[in-house]
N, C-alpha and C positions, 0 to 999 in steps of 0.2 A: 925851259921846253911849251911849248904852247900846242896843242892837238886840237883837229877840228875834224870829224867825221859825216861824210853824206853818202847815203847810196840812192840810186836812180835805177831805175827799170831803161832799157832801151827798147827798139822796136825798127826794124826795117821796112815796115810799113809808114812809118811817119811819113807826111808828105803824099802817100801815095792811095794813103784811103782817108775817106775824113769818118773819126767819130760822131755822132750825136751830137746838137748843137747843144753849144754850153760848156763840154767836154772840153775841148781842148783850148777853150780860153781857161777854164781854173788851173788845167796843166801847163798854160805859157804862164798862170800869173806865179803859180807855188814854183816854177823853175827860176822865176825873174826875183823870188824873195831868197833861192836859197846862192844866188848868184851875186845879189848882191850882200849875202852875209859872207861868202868866198872875198868879196873885194875887200870887204871891210877888215876881215881877217889877215888880207896880204898872205898867203904862204908864200914863203920860199921855198921849197920844194911840195911836190905833188906825187902823194905814190898812189897808182890810177890799178885796180884790180880788175881783170875783165875777162870774159872766155874770148874764144875763138871757132869759128862755125867750118872750119876744114878751108879756110882759106890763109893763112899762114903757119898752122900746126897740121901736121898730119900722122898717119901711123907708122909712118916711116919712124919717127921717134917722138910717142907721145910720153911727155914727163906729166905727172902731178902737179908742178908747179914749175914755173919759168918765170924768173927774173930778167928783163932787158938791160943792157949797158949802153945797147943803141937800136934803133926801131925805126922803122918805116911803116907807113899806113898805106893799106893796097886802094884805099879812097873806094870804097864798095860803098852802095844805097848812098850818095850822095853826100859822104864826109870826103875831104879832103886827099888826095894822094900826096903824101909828103913825107919829109923825115922827121921824125919828133924831137923835141928840145930837151934827151935825155939828159938826166944828172947822171954822169956815168960813176962820179965816185960814190954819190947812196947809193947806188946799184951794188953795187960790191960790197958796202957794209953790210946790206939786208942779206947777200947771197953771205957772207960768214957767216953770219947772223944765224941764219936759219940752219947751216951745216953744223956749228957749233953746239944747235939745240936739236942735233937728232933730227931735222926735216931734210929729206935729201930733195934740196931744191936742184933744177938746172940752171944754168946760166948762160944768157944767148948773146952773141958781139954782135948779131944782124937778127932780132927779131922783128917778123914781120905779123901787123895786128889790123885786125876789120875794124867794122861799125861797133864790135863788142865791146871794146876802149875807146874808138874815138868821133862817135856819137854823143857818149856822156861827156866828154873832154870838151867839144865844140857847141855844146849846149849849156857847160857851164862857164865856158873862157870865153866861146867866141871862135869865130875863124881866125889865122894866121894866128895864134896865140903863141907867147916864145915863153912863158912859165916853163920853169925845170919840172919835166916830171920823172918817172919810176914806173916804166911799165911791168907789170907783173900778171901774168897768166894762170889761170887757175882754171884745169881743166873740168868741163863741163858735160861735155859728150862724147869724148872718145872711150867707148869700154873694155874692159872695167871700169869702175870708179873707184877711188878708197872710202874708206868710212869715212865720216863727220867728223870723229872725233881727231883727224888727222888734220884736217882743215882749219878746225879753231886753234890747235896747236901749231900751225904754223903762220896763224895772226897773230897769237901770243909773242912768236920767238919775235917776229919783225915788230912786234909795240916794244918789247923789252928794248933794241934797238933805237927805235928811233925816241925813245925816251931819254936817252945819250946826248941826242943831238944837242942840245939847246936851241932848236930852229921853230918857227912854225911851221908844220907839217900839217897837211891835210891828205886824208886817207878818203879816196872815192873809193865804190864798191858799182860796179857795174853788171846789170844783170837780174834776173827774175821778171814776174814772182813766178804762179800759175803761167803757163804755156806748153802748146804742144806744136809745133810749129815741123812742116816737114824736112827733119834732118836725117839725112839717108845714114843706114846702119851697114855695119860692114856685115855681118852674120848674115848673111842668103844674100849679099849683095850681086848683082851680076859682074862678070867680068871688067866691062870699062868702068862700073862706080867704083869698083872695089880698088880699079888701079888711082883713080880721082882721090878715093881717101886715102891711099898710100902715100901719093906724091902727086898734089894737084896744081904746084906750083906753077904751072906754066899753062894756065888758065888763060884763055885768047880771050879780049874784048867780048867777042860776039859770045861765046861759051858761057860770061858772065850776066850777060843780057839776058839768053834764056835761061837760065837758073832763076836769075830774079822775075821774068815774067811769071814762070811757074810757082814760084812762092806767093807772088800776085792774085794768082788765078785761084790760087789753093784755099789762101786768105777769102776772096772773093766769095766762093762756093760755102766755104765756113758761114760765110754772114748771111748771106742770100736764101743757103739751102741748107743751115746746119748741119751739115756732114762733112764729112774728112777729119777734123782736127778732135780733141778730146776737149771736152769744155772748160773752160776755167772754173775754177774753184775760190770761190771769195773766200769761205770759211779755211780754209788750207791758207791762204793768202796774210791774212789775219791773222793766224797761227803765229808765223814766220816775224811778221811785224811785232808781235808782242813779247814774243820768244827773248827779239834782239835786243826790242828798246827799253825793255822791262826788270832788265837785269837776271833774266833764268837763261844766258846763252849755252850754259852747260846741258840743258834738255837737248838739245842739236844730237847729241851726244848718242842720244838712243832711238836717232831720226833714221831707217832702217833706207839705203838705196830705191829697192823695190817701193815698200811706202812711198819713199818722194815721189816716184812715178806714176803711181796710181793715185796720189794725191794729188799731187800739180803737173801732171804731163811729165813728156820727155826731158824738156829743156827747163824743168824748175830747177833744176840742179846745180843752175846759172845762180842761184842763193850762195852757195858755195862761196862767192864774192862778197856777198854783203857779210855771211858770216865770220869770215877772215879779218873785213873792215873794221866789225864792231869789236871782234875780239882784240884786235892791234891798239885800238884807240881807248879802251877798258883798261889793257895792261899797262902802256906808253900814262895813263894818266893816274892809275889806280885806282878807281873808283867805274861804278855805270857812270855814263853820262851822262848828262841831263839832256832831255830831248827839246830841240827848237823848234821844228815843225815834225807832223807826220799826214803824208799824205794818199789818198790811193783811191783808184779808178777801176774797175773791170770793163777794160775796154775793147768789147768783142769785136770791133772792128781793125783794131791791129794784132788779134789775138793773145791779147798780153793781161794778165793782173799787171797795172802801171801802178808802181809806188816809189814814191819819192822819202827820204829820213835823212831830217840832218841835225845834228847833234849843237852844242853849245861850247862855243871855245874852253877847254879843258887846262 
């Protein structure tokens, strides 16, 4: 068994709003380095952990964690609308192992995923990839959220199972870092918005286009006028990177949900995917992985602290 771990931010505004000169080139160079490392590693299976932005998971049934035995990409924000090449056998193993570890994980035989997973997969593997994947939904926006210690425990349960596979396993966390996009909340929502948050699966292409237009407009207002969204917090982002990459991952147990939102914005909870990823890698390997690459940019044009982290194969 060999494990490689990678975590990467995503943003729907990639390709929509240009960051300052030079930043995009630096990000592209880092992504190329990560892709080359993954190609050299040649994973047998990739476990991809990502959030959802009320495109596939709704309040009619909002689990803290869900593992998909089959999955369909909805194709938002320029990603492909397609069936993912899911490895159902490995997905089932992770479900059973999580339940045995007292983690109440849900299982889906028809998971719908959005750019929170697929943008990162396409950045790492390119379009039309066929490498086997196991999609793992980690709730980051459907309040209330569970404590961070449960996220770490979930990652560790997966890591113990991965250690038994005897295969090359890539674990990817997609999300974060500090950002505060205009994600609607159930509390105080209008009847129309409330219904969409409870069950918005029948969203029309026109409704999706309008929703994306509003996100782009809000981002441009933030960039041009400095109003609307909570500012990025570089100190918070560096704390996340230091904690996860320098062997002190247990410190996340003390991170209260309200504190995380206050410091990193409402969607900073996407770092839950990073926490579970590096917890899984550390347990599977029996030690803290060595860092092969660490990159960070506060990309205000995309409204996100954009980070990438890569370990050496273990």
